[in-house]
N, C-alpha and C positions, 0 to 999 in steps of 0.2 A: 503492497499500499503506501503510495507519496504520499508526501507531508504538502499539503495546499494551505492559501492563505485563506480563510475564509472570514467573508465580513460579516460584522456583528448584527443582530437584528436590529431593528431601527426602532425607536419606541424609549429611548433613553437608557442611563445606565441602570435603571429598576425592570425594566425588562429583562435584562440579562440573567437577573437573578431571581426570577418566576421560579416558584416551587423551592427554593433553598428551606424554609419551614420543614416544609415535607421530607424534604430526605435528612434534615438532621434529625426528626424523630425517626426516623427509619435508622438510621447508622446507631441511633441511642437504644432501639431495640434490638438490633443485632449484636451489639456489646453489652448487653446489658448484664453478663455475667463476665466477661474481661475484664473492661474497666472498672467494677470494684474492687476486683481482686488486686490488679496492680494499682491503683489509689493507696489499699489497705495496706498492701507488702510494704509499702513507699513511708507512709505517714505511722504503720504499727513499729518499724526499723526505727523513725526519730524517737517515736515515744519510747521505746524500748531499751534506748542508749541514754538518753536523756538520764531517763532513774540509774542504769547501772552506773553511770559516773557519778551522781550520787551517791549510791551503794558504797563505791570500792574507793571513792575519793572523797571522805570524811571535811579535808580540813586541806585550808590554802598552802598549806604548804608541800602537798601532797601533790595537789593539781600542780603547782607549779615546776616539781621536781618531773610529773608526768610532760608536761609540754618542755622544758628543756630536756628531756632524754630522747622524745619525739622529733623534736627539731635538729637534733645533734644522729642522728641516724638517716643517712640517705635512702636507706633502702625504704622504709617506712615513708620518707619524703614523697619518695615517689611514688607507692602504696594510698596513701590517704591526702598528702598535702601537707603542706607549712600550717604548722600552730601560731595562732596571732595573738592568743590571748589565755588565759588560765582560767577566767570565769569557766559555770556548767554549762553556759552558752557557748563560747567562743568553743569549748571542747569538742562539744556536740556538733556543733558546725563545722569540726576539722575533722571528726571521725566519719561521721554520716553524709554530712554536704556532698561533696563529692560525688558518691557513688548515689544519692537518692535525686541529683542532675544527671546522672549518669541515665539510670533507671525512669524518669520522665522523660527525657530521651528519645531512648529506645521506646518505650510508649509512644508518643505521640509521632515518632515515624511510621507507628506499623498500623496507627490509626489513619493518618491522612493517606499514605497507599494504598491502603485497605479500604477504602471509599472513594479512591478515585481511578488508579491506572487499575487496581483487582477489579475493580468495575466495568471498566472496560474492553478488559482481557477479559471476560467470561461473555461478554455479550449484555449484561442488566440493562449498561447505562443505556445503550444503542434503544430496547423497550422503553425506557424510561423518558427517553428523550424525545421521543416521538408525541409524547405529550404534554404538558404544559410547561416545562421546565425550561428553563433560560439555560444559556452555553454555559455562562461561569456559577450555574447552582452546585452543578459536584464538584467541583474546588474549593470552592467556599463554603458546601456545609462539611466535605473533610474539613476541612482547618477548622470549620466553628466547633464542629466535634472534638479535635484536639485541644483547642482553646478553653471546653468548657472543662475537660478532664483536667487541665493544667491549675485552672482557676478552683476546681477540686483541691488542689495538693494545697495551692495558695493557702486558702481559706483551713485547713485542716492542720496542717503545720505548721502557722503560727497562732492558731486554737491552742495545739498541744502544748507547744513552747508557753504561751503566755498563759494557760490550768497549771503550768510545772514552774510558775513563780519567775520567768524570767523577762526582762526587759524588752516592752512593747515595738520598742526601735529597731531593735536587733530580731525580734520577732518577726516583724513584717517584711523587714531586708531579708531574712533565711527563707520567707513563704516566697517572697520576689524571685529570688535567688532560681529556687529551685522550678517555680511555675516559666521565669523566661527560658531557663535552659530548655523546657521542653519546648518553647514555643519556636525556640532557635529550630531543633532540628524539626519541628513537624515542617517548619519554615525550608529548609534541606529538602526534605522528601518530596515536598510539592513542586520544587525543581526537577527533582530526577523522576517523577511521574508525567513530569511533560517529555525529558528525553529520551524514553526509550520505550519499545513497545510490551514490556516481558516486565510485570509485576515484579517477578523472584529477583532480576536484575536491579529492578527502580529500590527495593528493598537495599539489594547488595550497594549501590551508590551511597546511599543514604548513611547504613550502615559501618561502611567503610572512613565515611567521614567522621562518624561520632568515634569511630576507633582511634584514625588518627588524631584527632582535639585528646583524646584519653592518651594516647603514646606522648603527644607535645610539652600536654601540661605535666605528666609523669617525670620524663625527661627535662624538663624545665627547673622542676623542682627538685632532682636529684645533682642536677649540674652546677646549683650553687648552694655557698654556704647557709649555714643557718640563721646567721645577722641579716641576709637578704633574699632570704626564700618567698619565690614568688614575684620574684620583679626581673626573670630571666626572661627576654625574650621571646623564644619557646611557649612561655606559659602564657607573654599577654598575645599571640597569634590563635589561643586555643579558647570556643567557646565554656569550655570547660575552666580554663583558666581565669575567666572574666567570672565565674561563682566563687571561684576561690578567693581572687583579690578583692570583692563586696566586701567582706571580711565583716560579716553579722555578729555583734557581741564585742566587737575587736576596733570600732572606729567609724562602723557602717557609711562606708563611704559607697554612697547614694549616685554619684556622678556614673562609678564604673557599667551601672546597669543601663546608660544610655550608648554601653557598646553593644549587648543584646538587642536592644529595640530597635538601634540602626538596622543590624543583619539580619532582624526578622522582616522589617519593611521591604528590604533592598530583594530580597530572596523573595517574597511574594510578590512584587510590581514584577520582579522576572517571571514568575511563574504564571500571571496571568498574563502580560506578554504574551507567553511561549504559546498559552494554553488558545489563543487567540490566532495564531497564526499557524496553526495544523488542525489536519483533518480528525474527527472524534475514532479513538482506538489508532491513531497514527502517533508515532515518536520522530526527534530529530537526528535519534540517532538508529541506524538500518542494520535491522538483525542481521548477523553474517550469514552466507549461505552457507547448505551443508555440503558436506561430500557429494557427487551423484550418485555413488552405492554405498550402503551403510554397511559399515564391517558386520565379519562374522557373529561377535558376540554381541551386539545389539539387536539382535535378529529375536530374542528371548525377553520373558516378562523380568527378567532378573539383568540381562544388559540392561533392558530401558528403566528399571528402578535406580541400577548404576550411576547412567548419562544422566539422569534427572537429579540425582542426591549428592554426585561425587564433588560438586564446587564446596555445598556447604558443609560436608563432611571434611576435606581435607580444612577448609577454612576455621572448625572447629578445635583441629588437632593440633594446625599450627597456635591456636589462640593460648590453648592447655598448656602447650610445651611454654610458651612466653611467660604464662601465669608461674607454674612452676617453677621456672628457672626464677621468676622474681622470689618464689615463695620458700626456696631452697635456701635463696641469699639471704634472708632473715632470721632465717629459724635460728641460726647458732645464735643470734641476740638476740633470744627469751627470756633469759635471765635478768638481761642488763634491761632490757624492757619493763619486764615486772617489778626489779629490785625487789626492796624489804616488803610490800603491799601483799598481804596476805587476803586481800578479798580478789587482788586480780588470780594470786597463784587458785585458789579456790573456783575461781571462775574458766579458769582456762582447763583445770583439773574437771570440771563437771563437764567441760565440751569434751577434751579428749582424751578421758582415764587417768584414775588412781594411777598414775607410774610417773617416773620421773620428769619432770618439767619439760626439757627440752622436747622429750619425747610426745607428751600431753600435747605441747603447742605443735609439733609435727601432725598428730593426728588430726589436729583441730582442721588444720589447711588441707590434708588430705579428704576430709570430711565433706570440706567446702566445694572440693573438686567434685568430688560423689554426688552432691544434691546439684550443682550448677548441669553437671550432665544429664541429669532429667530432663533438662530444658531441651536438648536436641533431640531425647529419644521421644517426647508428647511430640513434637513439631515433625519427625520422622514420619511417625504412625499418623497422623491426623494429614499427612500428605496423602492417604490413602483416603479420606475424607474429602477433601477436596478436590480427585480425581474423579470420585465419582458425582459431586454436585456439578459440576464444571462442563460435565458431557465429556470427558474427556476417557474415562473406564468403558463405555458403553461401546464404542466401535472396538476395542479392545475385545471384550467379552460376547461379541457376535460371532467374531471366530472362532478358533479351536483353543483360545486361551482360556480355561476357567479359572473360577472366584479363587480358588483355594492357591493358584498358582499365581495370578494376577496379584493377590495379597504380599505371599508369600517374597517376591519381588524387593516389597519396600521392608517387609517385616528381616528381612536379613537385612538390610542395611541398618535399622533400628537397633536390631541385636547385637551385631558384629560391630557398626559403629562405635561402640561404648569402649570396645575392649580398643581399639585403636587411638578413642581419643584420650582414654583414661591411661594407657600406656604412653601415650606422647607424655601430659600431665609427669604421670611417679619418673620419668626418664628424668626430664628436666629437672625435676625437681631435685631426685636421686644424686643428678652429678652435681647440680648448682651444690645442694648439702655437703656432699661427700671432698670437693673442692674445697668449700670452706675449714671445714674439718680438719682436711688433709687425710682423708681414707675414705675414696671413692667405691674403692674393690667393697669395704664392708656396709656403706651404704645406701650405696645406689640396690641392689637387690631386695632389701628390704623393706625401703619404701614404693620401690616399684610395685611389690608384693601388696604392701597397704594399698597402692591407689585400686591394683585390679580387684582386690576384697571388697571394693566399692559394688561393685558389678552386680551381683544377686538382687541386691536391695533395687537399682536402678533397672532390672530386667523386672523385678515385679511393679515397678509404676507402669513400664512398657506394656507389658502383660493387662495392667488394668487400662489403659487407653485402649488396648486392642479391645477389650468384652466393651467398654463404653461405646466404640466406633462400630464394634460388629451387632452390638443387642439394642443400643440407643443411640442409633447415629442422632437423631435432633439434639442431645446435650450433649455432642461432641466440644462445643464450646468450653462445658464445666469441666474438660480434661484440665485443663489452664488453672483452675480453680483446686483440683486436686493438688497440682504440683505447687502452686504456690503455698497450701496448707501445709507440704511436707516441708519446702523450704522455709517455711517460717518456725514452725517445730523446731526445724535444725540447726537455725542461726538464733533466735529468740527465745527458744523455750528455757535450754540452760540459765540463759541470762534474768529471764523473768522468774526461776526457780520454780517450774513447771514437774507437779509431781510424775515420776517415771511412768505412771500407769496413760498420761497423756503422750508421753514422748515417743510412747510406744506405738501408740497409731500410725507412724512413721515407719516403713520396713527399715530404714538407717538406724531408729533406737535398739533395735536387735544386733546390728551388728557390731563384735568389738575392736575394742578403741585402739587401731594398730596404725606405726609400727610401738613395740612395748608391750603386750599384754597378751598374756596365755588365750591359744587359739581354741574351738572347739567346734566339731562337724555339727552340733545338734543345730544353732542357728544358722548355718550355712543349707541345709539340706531343707527345713521348711523353707526357708526361702528360694530355694530353688521348686520347689516342690509348688509352690505358688507360683511361681515364675512358669511354670509347663503349666498348670492348670488352667491359667486365667485368659492366656491366649487362645487354647483352645476351647476352650467354651465361645469366645470372641468369636473364634474362624465359624463356628458350627453356629453358630444365630447369622452372622454374613452367608452361609452360604444357602439359608431358610428363606431369610426374608426379603423383600425388592428394594431392591435399589434406587434410589429417587435420578 
């Protein structure tokens, strides 16, 4: 399809926005599960971090020592950013502000592309545009939906900090920082949605910008000494660096907020300009034509699934390798990070097991990799549902490909992918930590095994996603809610001191805390039984039900 310049309909700018309200209501209805989960995860993390800091660091001297120790560690500055104050509010902004901004950006770019480019790619937007829908209404409704979600984050984050007794100015600055960070990447996604005809590629472009923003911020914070942290040029060219330099509760630099506002305005204006100059469904980056003859490995359902998901899988593996290398580099400093604070020691041991402090810290980091890996498996399984609802599965199933074979191609990626991803993270963490302590041959294998030991719990969540897609396809979006619950229990449960019975709702709550603790086969056997039974039931239901 060629790109063409289409004249805008007459009747003024209001005519271009006809139907925007209806499309916003439709988007909110479609995301009625996904959006609350995202918002609750972000705001829950802010609340739990603030409360845990109050419990762990009760005196001003302890907080000042924590701030000094964090700023003195380049690896931690790369991970979390610089600390600009030692109040509870400033420490909360340091500990969770960067990641809250990152999550808000990820949420926003998914929303915008889901309700703009994805709608065009599936053909739904063409059907809607045949009715009373203005040319700019789809993009406007997508941006407005993201803006509503970010506004909710603004209100809730500000209210949480105010309720905790933090200053009003700092609380508002923190909330605005998170909301504007989300809107920046919503605007970037709006531009990406105009450039390409493929929703996955648009997400990849916007996600790559988000990843580069994080790397620039991390590199800049690690490059400067503590006294000048936050002022490196690399920090100032990153939207996540701007979020850091607003410095809530540590000076409240309101003028920095003008930077994301300006970028948002520029990207939105560019997105509308591009949208006005292309055909519906077309993009400015022409898709690359494939070869005249498909290779032999692409002839079957398994080859097709690999072709569709290989880019995502390899990107996750590279990301985990990077994260593992960073985690391994900071693990040896656990003793220095914690110091003599018994509260922090107890928290790390609750999260990582009652073993030596460094092993408990390593176990906590490995557990984080396992929890994050669930995001990949959930998306991989839900790809089945996308293929079904978008009509791409029907032509395959009309031939000699059976349902189980079609589903099996994607499930091989969903089950084998975490092996590659966790292996990449475990290898990088073991190598980095081994180099740090001078014992690569001893530390690499045990950290690699600890990472791979997360697989049974990951596979249980994968099987649960298969069961939902197979038996309850209309509730497929609820899989993200289940993933959010498991991540929240793993990250926030120990911080909040939840009872073990609640933590055991997550399959990760049954895993031994490795490395450093004794291993018994029983929990692994039960988890593997569930990991086998759940997808079996899901595939049986998929085989019997009607496809959408």
